C-alpha positions in Angstrom: -23.6 -0.9 6.1 -22.2 -3.2 8.9 -21.3 -1.6 12.2 -17.9 -1.7 13.3 -16.5 -0.8 16.9 -15.8 3.0 16.0 -19.0 3.6 14.4 -22.4 3.5 16.0 -25.2 1.2 15.6 -25.9 2.1 12.2 -22.2 1.9 11.0 -22.3 5.6 11.0 -18.7 6.8 11.2 -17.5 8.5 14.9 -16.3 12.0 14.6 -13.2 11.1 16.6 -10.2 11.0 14.4 -6.6 9.4 15.7 -4.6 11.8 14.3 -1.5 9.3 13.7 -3.4 6.6 12.4 -5.0 8.6 9.6 -2.0 10.2 8.8 -0.1 6.7 8.3 -3.2 5.3 6.8 -3.4 7.7 4.1 0.4 7.9 3.9 0.3 11.3 5.1 -2.8 12.6 3.1 -2.2 10.4 -0.5 -5.0 8.6 0.2 -7.2 11.4 -0.1 -6.6 12.3 -3.8 -9.2 11.7 -6.1 -10.1 9.7 -8.6 -8.3 6.4 -7.1 -7.0 7.0 -4.0 -5.2 3.6 -4.0 -3.4 4.8 -7.6 -2.2 8.1 -5.7 -0.9 5.9 -2.7 1.4 3.6 -5.4 2.3 6.6 -7.3 3.4 8.5 -3.9 5.8 5.1 -3.1 7.4 5.3 -6.6 7.8 8.8 -6.4 9.5 8.5 -2.8 11.6 5.7 -4.2 12.7 8.0 -7.3 13.4 11.0 -5.2 15.3 9.1 -2.5 17.5 7.4 -5.0 18.0 10.3 -7.6 18.7 12.9 -4.6 20.9 10.2 -2.4 22.5 7.9 -5.4 22.4 4.7 -2.9 24.0 1.7 -4.0 21.6 -1.3 -5.1 22.1 -2.6 -1.8 21.0 0.8 0.1 18.3 1.3 -2.0 17.2 -2.3 -1.4 17.4 -1.7 2.4 15.5 1.3 1.9 12.6 -0.2 0.3 12.9 -2.8 3.5 12.5 -0.4 5.8 9.4 1.0 4.2 7.8 -2.1 3.7 8.5 -2.7 7.9 7.0 0.6 8.5 4.3 -0.1 6.4 3.3 -3.4 7.8 4.4 -2.6 11.5 2.3 0.7 11.6 0.0 0.3 8.9 -2.0 -2.7 10.1 -3.0 -0.9 13.4 -3.5 2.4 11.8 -6.0 0.9 9.0 -8.0 -1.1 11.7 -8.5 2.2 13.8 -9.3 4.3 10.5 -11.7 1.3 9.3 -13.6 1.5 13.0 -13.4 5.3 12.8 -14.8 5.7 9.6 -17.5 2.8 9.6 -16.4 0.8 6.8 -14.7 -2.3 6.3 -11.7 -1.2 3.7 -12.2 2.6 3.4 -10.8 3.5 0.2 -8.4 6.4 1.7 -6.5 3.9 3.3 -3.5 3.6 1.2 -0.9 2.3 3.5 -1.4 -1.0 2.2 -0.6 0.3 -1.5 2.4 1.7 0.0 3.4 -1.7 1.3 2.7 -3.6 -1.8 4.2 -1.1 -4.1 7.6 -0.9 -2.3 7.6 -4.9 -2.2 6.9 -4.7 -6.0 10.1 -2.3 -6.3 12.6 -4.8 -4.4 15.4 -5.6 -6.8 14.5 -2.9 -9.4 17.2 -1.0 -10.6 16.7 2.9 -10.5 15.1 4.2 -13.6 12.0 5.5 -15.7 11.0 2.3 -17.1 11.8 -0.1 -14.2 9.8 2.4 -11.9 6.7 2.3 -14.2 6.6 -1.4 -15.0 6.6 -2.0 -11.3 3.7 0.7 -10.9 1.7 -1.1 -13.6 2.1 -4.7 -12.4 1.4 -3.6 -8.9 -1.7 -1.8 -10.1 -3.0 -4.8 -12.3 -2.4 -7.3 -9.5 -4.2 -4.8 -7.0 -7.2 -4.1 -9.0 -7.5 -7.8 -10.4 -6.9 -9.5 -7.2 -6.4 -13.2 -8.7 -6.6 -16.1 -6.5 -6.1 -16.3 -3.6 -5.3 -12.7 -3.0 -9.1 -11.8 -2.5 -9.3 -14.5 0.3 -7.2 -12.5 2.2 -9.5 -9.8 2.4 -11.6 -11.6 4.8 -8.7 -11.4 7.6 -10.3 -9.6 10.4 -9.8 -5.3 10.1 -6.2 -4.0 8.9 -5.0 -7.7 8.3 -7.2 -8.0 5.6 -7.0 -4.5 4.4 -3.1 -4.5 4.3 -2.2 -8.6 3.2 -4.3 -8.3 0.4 -2.0 -5.6 -1.2 1.0 -7.7 -0.1 0.2 -10.4 -1.8 -0.7 -8.5 -4.9 2.8 -7.2 -4.5 4.5 -10.4 -4.2 2.8 -11.5 -7.4 4.0 -8.2 -9.2 7.3 -8.7 -7.9 7.4 -12.0 -9.3 6.5 -11.1 -13.3 8.6 -7.6 -12.7 11.7 -10.1 -11.9 11.0 -12.4 -14.8 10.5 -9.3 -17.0 13.7 -7.8 -16.2 15.3 -10.8 -17.6 14.3 -9.2 -21.2 14.7 -5.4 -20.2 
């Protein structure tokens, strides 16, 4: 294991945990779910989208703006939070960090009409691209710290958004 600034020379995690960063990076605990914390982060995002749409009954434009706000939140706070958690955990890309899945999943949901089919399609497509990381997504993991943790999932979300948008023609 490589050492990081929040870990000692052997890469052992520090005992210190920055509460705001761990809360954001794990998306308020969704990343602590087992197995597959990334899937829990994606499911939490789809459920948040669904609850917002069901409870508020927003227009499609308001639903779109809500997703843009969530994406902005995930990027603006998620990149520094992911960096801090990676340092404090002593891991390059800790599995419990799922704010990247939140950003990618929200991107995939852009322009989706609110119904269970579109939510499920967006979930499956994003997880497929996030797990397989087709070219050049995997190269983004080489970016430093939180940038590499988050931006590969943003790219997976863009791939999934493209495929979902084409599928919507036939659904």
